[in-house]
Every structure is written in C-alpha cells, then in structure tokens.
VEXDREN-2710 file (C-alpha; in Angstrom, 1 decimal):
% VEXDREN-2710
k/r/px/py/pz
1/LYS/-89.8/-46.9/168.0
2/PRO/-91.8/-48.1/171.0
3/LYS/-90.8/-51.7/170.9
4/CYS/-87.2/-51.3/169.6
5/ARG/-84.8/-53.3/171.7
6/VAL/-81.5/-52.3/170.0
7/GLN/-80.6/-49.0/168.3
8/ASN/-77.4/-48.3/166.5
9/ILE/-76.7/-44.6/166.4
10/HIS/-73.6/-43.0/164.8
11/GLY/-73.9/-39.6/166.4
12/GLY/-73.5/-37.4/169.4
13/TYR/-74.6/-37.9/172.9
14/SER/-77.4/-35.3/172.4
15/THR/-79.4/-38.2/170.8
16/VAL/-79.2/-40.2/174.0
17/SER/-81.1/-37.4/175.9
18/LYS/-84.1/-38.1/173.7
19/LEU/-84.3/-41.7/174.7
20/PRO/-86.3/-42.9/177.7
21/LYS/-84.3/-42.8/181.0
22/LYS/-85.5/-46.3/182.1
23/ARG/-84.1/-49.3/180.4
24/THR/-81.7/-47.4/178.2
25/SER/-78.1/-48.4/178.1
26/VAL/-75.3/-46.8/176.1
27/VAL/-72.2/-48.5/174.6
28/THR/-69.5/-46.2/173.3
29/MET/-66.9/-47.4/170.9
30/VAL/-63.7/-45.6/171.3
31/ARG/-61.3/-45.1/168.4
32/HIS/-57.8/-44.0/168.1
33/PRO/-57.7/-40.1/168.0
34/LEU/-55.7/-40.1/164.7
35/ASP/-58.3/-42.4/163.1
36/ARG/-61.0/-40.0/164.2
37/VAL/-59.2/-37.0/162.7
38/ILE/-58.7/-38.7/159.4
39/SER/-62.3/-39.9/159.3
40/ILE/-63.7/-36.4/160.1
41/TYR/-61.5/-34.8/157.4
42/GLU/-62.6/-37.4/154.8
43/LEU/-66.3/-37.0/155.6
44/SER/-66.0/-33.2/155.6
45/THR/-64.3/-33.3/152.2
46/VAL/-67.0/-35.5/150.7
47/LYS/-69.8/-33.4/152.1
48/ALA/-68.1/-30.2/151.1
49/ALA/-67.8/-31.5/147.5
50/ARG/-71.7/-31.5/147.4
51/TYR/-71.5/-27.7/147.4
52/LEU/-70.0/-28.0/143.9
53/LEU/-73.5/-28.9/142.6
54/TYR/-74.3/-25.2/142.8
55/PRO/-73.0/-22.4/140.7
56/SER/-71.5/-20.5/143.6
57/MET/-70.8/-20.8/147.3
58/THR/-73.5/-18.2/147.9
59/SER/-76.2/-20.3/146.2
60/ALA/-75.0/-23.4/148.0
61/THR/-75.2/-21.7/151.3
62/GLU/-78.7/-20.3/150.5
63/GLU/-79.9/-23.8/149.6
64/ALA/-78.5/-25.3/152.8
65/GLU/-80.3/-22.6/154.8
66/ARG/-83.5/-23.3/152.9
67/GLN/-83.3/-27.0/153.6
68/ARG/-82.5/-26.4/157.2
69/SER/-85.6/-24.1/157.7
70/GLU/-87.8/-26.8/156.2
71/ARG/-86.7/-29.2/158.9
72/PRO/-85.9/-27.1/162.0
73/HIS/-85.8/-30.1/164.4
74/THR/-83.5/-32.2/162.3
75/ALA/-79.8/-32.2/163.1
76/CYS/-77.7/-31.1/160.2
77/LEU/-74.0/-32.1/159.8
78/VAL/-73.1/-28.4/159.1
79/ASP/-74.4/-27.5/162.6
80/ILE/-72.2/-30.0/164.4
81/TRP/-68.6/-29.2/165.6
82/PRO/-66.1/-29.7/163.9
83/PHE/-68.1/-30.0/160.6
84/LYS/-69.6/-26.5/160.9
85/HIS/-66.0/-25.1/160.6
86/LEU/-64.5/-27.7/158.2
87/MET/-67.1/-28.1/155.6
88/PRO/-67.5/-24.4/154.6
89/MET/-63.7/-23.9/154.6
90/LEU/-63.2/-26.9/152.4
91/ALA/-66.1/-25.9/150.1
92/VAL/-64.5/-22.5/149.6
93/GLU/-61.2/-24.2/148.8
94/LEU/-63.0/-26.5/146.3
95/PHE/-64.7/-23.6/144.5
96/ALA/-61.4/-21.8/144.2
97/ARG/-60.1/-24.7/142.1
END
C-alpha cells in the first residue's frame, strides 16, 4: 500500500526485495531453533491434512497444481523449503492411514 507505515509479514526475506529500498526497515524476530522445528512440523501436518479432502493423493496434487497455475505470481507454501518436502511426505502418510 502506498501510504502504509507499518507492515507485519510472516514470511521469507524474498518479500522484502519487493519493498521500496528507501525508507524500508526490517525487524527480525529470532526464535529458539527447537521452537521453529516444532512450529514447522505442526504447520506442515495441518496443511497436509487438507489433502485428505480429496479422494487420492493424485487428485490432491492435481488440484494444487491447478490452483498454482491460476495464480503464478503468488507464493505457495508447498513451494517453500522445508514445506515443499514435508507436506507431500506427511500427506502420503496420512492417506496411508
């Protein structure tokens, strides 16, 4: 937003590259590494569970690809490390149950 004075972003540094160079400051909150691992695992499990809305892993993957193609310039959690590895692995595990 042109007149935005404060922006809270929960994401990667790639977002910062899209901000204007002048008058942009970044504050990084650092968390304990174990807290980050637990948080990433928990989020991956919750997101992977959404795959169960589809009858098979194949149809879930096809739907994800379709949605991604509709919004090519939008970041998707499945494209971001480590989620791109964890979510499909956890989804396969969930379908097996």
